[in-house]
N, C-alpha and C positions, 0 to 999 in steps of 0.2 A: 265247476263240478259237473256241468251238463255233458262234458266230453266223456265222462266215465259211465254214461248210460250206454255207450256203444260197446259191443262185445270185445272188439279188438283192444280197446283201452283197458277194459277189465282184465283181459288176459295179460296185457303188458304190465299192469300194476301187480297182479298176483305173481307173475314170473319174477319181477324185480324184487318183490318182498322176500320171496323164497331165497333168491341168490343173496340178497342183502343180509339175510340171517345166517346162511350157511357159510359164506365166504369168510367173515371174520372168525367164525368158530374154528375154521381150519387155519386161518392166517395167524392166529396167536401162537400156534406151534411152530410155524415157519419163522416168525419174528424171534421167538425164543431161541431157535437154533441158528439165527443169523442167516436165514435163507430167504430173505424178504423178496429177492428178485427171481426166485425160481419160477414164480407164476409167469413171468415174461418168457423165460426159456421154454417152459412146457407149452405156453400159448403159441409160440412160433412153430413148435413141433406139431401141435394140433392143426395149425394152418396147412401143413403138408397133408394131414389126414383129410382135411376138407377138400383140398385139390385132388387127392386120390379118389375120394368119393364122387366128386363131380365128373372126373375123367372116366371112372368105371360105371357111372350111372347108378351109384348106390347111395344110401343115406349118408350125407356128409357128416352128420353128427355122430352116427354110429362108428363110421370109419375113423373119425377124429378121436373118439374115446379110445379105440384100440391103439392107434398110433401114438397118442399122447401118453397113454399108460406105459407103452414100451419105452418111450423116451424118458419118462420120469423114473422108471426102474433102472434104465441105463445110467442116469445121473447118480442115482443112489448107489449103485454097485461100484461105479468109478470112484465116488467119494469114499465109500467104505473101505475099498482096497488100497486107497491112498497112492495109486500109481500116477494119477493126475489130479491136480488140485480141483476142488469143486468149482472155483471160478472159471478155470479153463474149460472144464467139461461143459459148464453152462454156456460159455461163449460159443463153443463149437455147435451145440444144439441150437442156440439162438440164431446164429447166422445161417446154418444149414437148414433149419426149419423154415425160416421165412423165404429163403431162396427156392427150396423145393416146393413150397406152397404156391409161390407166384408162378413158377414154371409149369406146375401141373394144372393150375387154373387156366393159364394161357393155352395149354394144349387141349383143354376141354372146350366145349361149345358154350360155356357160360360167359356172361358179360362181366364187365368191370363192376357193375352194380352188385353182383353176387359176392365178389371178393370184398367190396366195401362193406357189405352188411356183416361179414364175419370179422373184419378188421376193427370196425367201430361200433358194431351192434346195430340191431334193427328191431326194437321192441314192438313196434307197431305191426310188424309182419309175423308175429308169433302165432302159429296155428294151435288148434286144440291138441294135436299130437305133440307139438313142441312143448306146450305147457304141461302136458302129462309127463313127458320125459323129464322136464326141469323139476317138477314137483316130486316125482318118485325118487330121482337121484339126489335131489337137494335134501329131502328128508332123510334119506339113507346116510348121506354125509354128516348131517347134523347129529343123528342118533349115534353114529360111529364115533364122532369126536367127543360126545358127552359120555358115552359108555367107557371109552378107553382113555378118558382124561387122566386118571392117576398114572397109568403106565406111560402114556405119551409125555406127560410132564416129567416123569422120572428119567426117561432116556434123553429128553431135551436138556434137563438140568445137569445130569452127569451120566453119560452113556456107559462108562466103564463100571461105575458103581451099580447101575441097573443090570448090566450083564452079570456081574458077580452075584447079584441078588436073585438071579434065576429068571429074569424077564427075557422073553424071546425078542431080543433087540433087533435082529435082522428082519424078522417077520413084521414087527411093528414099524420099522423104517420103510419097508416095502408097502405096507398098508397106507402109511402117510403119503408116500409117493403116488400111489394109485389114486388116493383121495384127492390129491392136488390136481392130477390129470383130469379126473371126472369133474371137479369143480370148475376148472378152466373151460372145459368143453361145454358144459351146460350154460355157462355164463357168456359164451360167444355171442349168442343172439341177443343178449341183454346189453352188455357194455363193450363187447368186442375183445379180441385177444390182446389188443394193444393197451387196454385199460383195466383188465380184470385184476391184475396184480395190485392196483391201487385200492380196489375194494377189499382185498384181502389184508392189506397192510395199514391203510390210513385210519380206519376205525380203531384198530388195535393201538396204533401210535397215539391217537386221541385219548383213548381210555387210560393209557399208561400215565397221562398227565395228572389224573385225579384219583387213581386207585393204587392200592398197594399189593393186595393178594392176587394170586393167579385166578381164582374163581371169580372175584369181583371184576377183575380186568376183562375176563372173557364175557361176563354178563353185560358189562357196559359196552364192550365192543360190538356185541350182537345188537344191542339197542341202538347204538349209533349207526350201524349198518342198515337196520330197518328204517331209521329216520332218513338216511341219505337216499335209500332206494325209493321210498315213498315220496319224499319231497322232490327228488330229481325227476321222477315221472310227472309229477304235478307241474313243475316248472317247464318241462319239455312240452307238455300238452298245451299250456297257456302261452308260452313264448315261442312255440314252433321251433325248438332247438333239438339237437340230437339227444336222445334219451340217455345214451351211455355217457356222453360227456357231461350232461347235466347231473347225473347221479354221482360221478366222480368229483365234480366241482362242489357239490353239496357236501360230500364227505370231507373234502379239503377245507371248506368253510367251517364245518363242524370242528375240525381239528384246530383251526385258528381261534374259534370262539372258546373252546375248552381250554386251550393252552393259555390264552390271555386271561380267561376267568380264573384258571388255576393259579397263575402268578399273582393276580389281585387278591385272591382268597388267602394265599399263604402270607402275603404282605400284611393284610389286615389282621391275620392271626398273630403275627409277630408284634404288631403295634398294640394289639389287645393284651398280650401277655407281658410285654416289656415293663409297663408301670408297676405290675405286681412284683416283678423281680428286682426292681431298682432299690438301692439302699435307702432306708428311711433317713430323712433330714431332720435334725434336731432344731427346736425353735430358736436357740441362741445362734445357730449357724445361719438361719434366715436373716436374723437381725444384723449379724456381722456382714453378710453379703450385701444387704441393702445399704448399710452405712459405708 
């Protein structure tokens, strides 16, 4: 715990906790709509924004937010119009984004270390400005997901029924797309664009093993995200490992523990209820069976 006396470790922990809370709050809607891998596609588009920012000598995070938002909106519009399947549109942005990012970073004067920090995260190098950006945008994402929860749940459950009910389906879909882009962008410095999708999806998948309702699943996923973020930073600080990878591995470990525990709990419940449901045995039947 002595390491957390240093300001850079405090910033790393706070940034990770904010992302660990906001990412599952958004990810539950993506899992509900079977878009669990959209974070990867948007992340690769954000990498192009990072390369453009480095090449133009502008803020990589700000440029990445703009480029990733445009990419997420493009995915949503293509999916909504149905001219191209969502998987194909995602694949095009996936490969085009990472290719454009690598090329633009190569054209800039930045070193490979800069690219590596955005690909896999670099929590220990988060500045006060970075932390402020992460905190403000992370809280904005969290509040938006909580306030719009009924409407976003409705369009994820049955988009046609939500449209007939009068909900602004296209606007809500675009809000969700932009929120995904912003979440991916602010998480680049924490877990990297190659791992952020795991922090959106894995806590939700773990929560689904032991919860039933949407609200309880969302709450449990956010709690697991906080645990994965905090414990991942702690493990990285003591074991001298990559913080982003440590956070994701802690999330996966949480999923394994919850899944195994859930199976054991359900098995115990079945054994506990079974004797009460079994037919009563008459005394003379016991005597006959023994003889």
